[in-house]
N, C-alpha and C positions, 0 to 999 in steps of 0.2 A: 841851789843844788850843786853848784860848782862844776868842776871838770869831771867829777865822778858821781854817779847816782845809780840807784836801783829802782826798778819798777816791777810790779806784778801785772801780768796780763791774763785775764780770764774772759769767758764769754758763755752765752747760752746756759744761764743759771736755771731757767725754767722753774722758778720757785712756785710751789703749789701744784706741781705735776701730780696727776692722779694714778699713773702707772696702770693703764687699762689692762683688764684681764686678771690682775692679781687678786682683786677683791673676791672673785669667785673661787679662787684657789685657797686663799687664806686671808681673812679680813685683817687680822692683827699684823700680818706681814705687809699688806697693802698700806696700812697706816704707818708702819715703820719705814717703808720705802719712801713715802711722802715726806716723812721727817728727815730722811737721809739727805735730801737736797739742801735743807737748811743747815744740817750738820757739816756738809761739805763746804758751803760758803763760810761758815764760822771758822773752819780750819784755814780757809784762804785769808781771812782777816787775821787770824793768829799768825799765819806765815808772814804777812806784811809787817806785823808788829815785831816778830822775832827777827826778821832779816833787816829791820830798820829801813824798810822801803821808803822811797821818796814820793811814790805815787802808785795808785791802783787804777788800772784801766779795765773797764767792763764793756766788751764789744757787742752789746745787744742781747735781746731776749732775756731780760732780767726776770720777767714774769711769764706766765703761761696762759695767755689769752684770758678767758673768762674766770680763771682760777686766781686772779688777783683780788683776793678778799682783803678787807681792812686788816685782818690779823696778819696776812702774808706781807703786806707792805710795811706794817708796823715792825715786824721782826727784821725785815731788811734794813729799815731805818735805824733800828737799835744796833745792829751790827756796824753800820756805817759810822755811827756816833762813837764807836770805840776807837776810831782812827783820828789822828791829828795831822794827817797828810791829805793832799788833794786827791779826790776820786773823780774820774772822768767816765761818763756813761753816754753811749749812743743808743738810740732805740732801734729795734729791728722789727721783723714782721709780726712777732708775737706780742710786742709791747709798744707798737707805734702810737697807741693811745691808751691811757690808763685812767682809772676811775677816781682815785683818791688823792690826787696831787695837792689840791688846795687844803684838804683836811688833815693829811699826814705828810707835810713837806719834808724834803730832804734836808739834812744838816748843811750848814754854811760851807763846809769843806767839799761839797759835792757839786760838780759842774756837769749839767746835762746838755749835750749839744742840741742845737735847733735843727731845722730842716734845710738850712743853708750852712755852708762851711763856716766854722768858728774856730778861732785860734787863741791859744793861751801861751804866754811866754814866761819861762822861769829861768832867767839868766841865759845860758847858752842852750837851753832846751825849749823846743816848741812842740805843743801838742794840738793837733787839728782833728776835728771830727764833724760828722754829719749824721743826723737821725733820719729815720724814715718819715715821709710825709703821709704815708698810707700803708696798710698792711701789704698790699701787692705793689711794692715799690718797683717801678720800671726805669727809674733814672740810673744812669751810670755814675754812681757816687764817686768812684775813683777819679774820674775825669774832672771832678769839681774841686779837687784838692791840689794845692801847689805849696810846697814847703819853702822855708827860708834856707838857702844854701849856707848861710853863715852859722846856722844852729843845727844841733842834732834834732831831727824832726820825727815825731811819732804820729801816725795817722790812725784814727779809730773809726772803723766803719763795719757795718754788717752787710756782707755781700756774697755773691755767688760767682766764683771764678769758673768760667766755662769748662776748663779741663779737669776741675776737681768737684764738679757739681754732684749733689746727692739727689737731683731730680726736682728741686724746688728753686727755680731760677728767679730769685728776687734780687734787685739791684745788680743785674748781670754785668760782668766785665771780663776782661782777659788779663793774663799776666803782663802783656805788653802795656796795658792801660796803667799799670802800677809802676812802670819804669820811667825814668827821666823826669820825675816830679819833685826832686829834692826831698824825698822822704827816705829816711834811713830804716825805719821799722814800721811795717804795716801791721797794726794790731787788729786782726780780722775776727769776725764771728759769723755764725750761720751753719758752717759745716761741723757736724758733731764728732767727726773723726780728727784726732790730732794730726797736724801736718805742717812741717816747715817746707813751704812750697819753694822758697828761694832764700839764698843768703846774700844776694847782691841785686837789689836791696833785700833785707829780711822781709819775707812775706809769711806770716805765721797764723795758722788756725790752732788755738789751744784745745779745741773740742769742747764738749759740754763737761760739767763738773760732777755729774752723777749719771751713769748709764741708766736707761729706762726700759730697755728691752734687749732681746738677744741680737738686735741689729746694732747695739752699742756696747760691744764687748771690750774687755781690757780696762786698764787703769784710766781714771779720769781726774782732772785737776786743773792746775794753772802753771804758767811759766814764770820763773824769776829771771829777769833780764838785768845784767850788770853792764853799765856803760862807763868807759874810761877814755878821756881825751877825745870825745866825739866818735868813738868806735865801740861796737859791741864786744865786750870782753868775754862774756859767757851767757849762755842761754840754757837754763836748766828746768826740766819739767819736774813738778812735785805732785804726786797723787794725793787726792784728798777725799776720794769716794768712800762711802761706808760699805756699799755692796758692789761687788764686781761680777758682771755677767760673763759666763764662760760657755762657749759652744764647743763641745768636745766630740771627738770621734775615736772609738775604740774598736780595734780588730780583735775578734774573739778567737782567732785561729790558735789552737793549742793551749788555750788558757782556761783556768778555773775561775770561779767567782772571786776567790781569794787573790788570785793573780791580778784580776781587774782592779780590786780595791787597792792593792799595793801600788799599782800603776797610777791610780788617780790621786792618792793621798798627797804626793809632792806637788801636784798640779793645782789642786783645789786649795785656795787660801781661805782664811777666816773671812766670813762675809760673802763667800762665793754663792752665786745662784747659777746652777749649771743645768744644761740640757745635754744629754749624752746620746749620740747616735752610734749604735752598735752595727758593725759591718763584718763581712767575712763569713767563713764557714767553720763550724766547730760544734762540739757537744753542748756548749752553752746555749745554742739556739733553742733547744727544747725547753730549757728552764725559762729563758727570756719570753718565749711565746706563751707558755702555759701559766707563768707566775710573774708577769711583768710588774704589777704594782708592788708585790712583795719584794722583788729584786730592787725596785726603786727605793723603797723604805730601808732596805738593808744597806745599800750603798750610802744613802744619806746618813744613817746612824753610824756607819763605820768610818766615814770621812769627816763627819761633823759639819757637812755642808748641806745646803738646800738643793736637792735634785728635783727640779720642777717637772721634768719629763724625761722619759727614756724612749728613744725611737729604735725600733727593732727592724733593721734592714739586713738581716743575716739570713743564712740558709742552713738547713740541717747538714750534718756531715754525711751526705748521701751523694752518690754518683747519679745526678739527675739524668745525664745522657744515657747511662746504661739502663736506668730504671724505665726511661721512656720507651725503650725497645721491648719491654716485657709485655705480659698479657694480663697482669693483675690490675686491681683498681688504682694502684699508685701510678702505673703507666698511663691509664686512662685520664687521670687527673692532670698529669704533666702535659699530655698531648692536647687536652682540652684547653689548658691555659695558653699553650703555644698558639693554638688556632685562634683564640680570642684576641691575643696580643697582636696578631697579624691583621686584624680588622682595622678599618678606619675609625677615627674618633667617634663619628656619629653611630657607626654600627656597634662599637663597644658599648656606648651609652644605651642604645636600643636593646642590646642583649641583657645588660644589667637590669634595665627597667621592665623586662618581662615579668619580674617579680613585683607584685602589687605594692608591697611595702617599700621597696627600693624606688619604685616609680614616683613616690611622693617626694623624693630627694633629687629629682631630675635636674632642677635648677643648679643644685650644688655640683653635680657631676659635669654639667656643661661649662661651669666656670673653671674647671681643671684643664690643664693643657694635656696633650695627647700622651706625653711621656709619663705624667703623673697617673693617668688612667691605667697605663700598662703596668706601672709599678703596683697599683692596687690589685691588678689581676695576679701578678707574680706573688704578692704577699698573701693573697687568698690561697693560692696553690701551696705555698710553703706552710701556711697554717694548717691546711688539710693534711699534708704529709706528716707534720709534727703530731697532730692528733692521732693519726694512725700508728705512729711510732710509740706514743705513750700507751696506747691500748694494746699493743702487741705483748 
């Protein structure tokens, strides 16, 4: 590789992901989403070829647990076979053991790290890595790595840095554990949100390569890292996802539906899967509450994006405070909602469950926190007021 080289860093491929919940919404979309993960990795291989990369590093969770079908592994191997550069893989919590290693082996250019630190040297470059020994890895893998000070060293592990955890503490460590180990670039996996934790040394989570839910919004892909004379010259992120999840909030104040569409068009890109939360007060509240599904379809058609859901958290353009002081049914509804909202969580649930049909869902209501219950009461009050406005 000499004094200058380029490598690609990606992680958390989760090939074979099922995208839970989408099958019920749209079966063809669910299958397309599953295919999108393979498409994203193919683009990463294309990127490595196009940039004449010297190595590809994959920091764990290549597969998605039980979804490692023979066809999934075969497609992965076929993509790796397109490369004539070394590929380094460490295993993570989702692929600590796989089913088809002996039947569908990796190409000769692929180096999969074992459960103890292993090192490969290429001139003045050293690549070290460790794989998980079990799905719930509790070893501090970072502390098991020591680089060669005379070489530019890359460490490949799948781990959870305490201050950047997503709540799944596997192979836990701290930033301090990654310092003073003669490692220039920590190629990490596990956290699905892209993050350059540090630049001295470089500690990098590339995120996953295709978002799978509204918890994983934004662009997904891989980093291209250029090294010159033992120092990182550039670190560039390249998006490779097919679908981009977007969680948007729109204030309806003073807007028509046409205004909303005009606001959303520049934000929603090709391949966007969006969830839109409407907030604020305005005349659109009545339309959103009485024709929610039709509005969703209209926005989807007008923007060319998939709108999976719209959440109506708006209020009618009514002075609730003034109405509450009146003597008509609207005032009674508002005051009743206020009284219920002031109850304890248990009392709110008891009140809701006085209705026999609602009492069958008591377990559901008990799983909600107190604020969500109060939001339901407020939404019911607003829906009732909207119905009254429509009928006037």
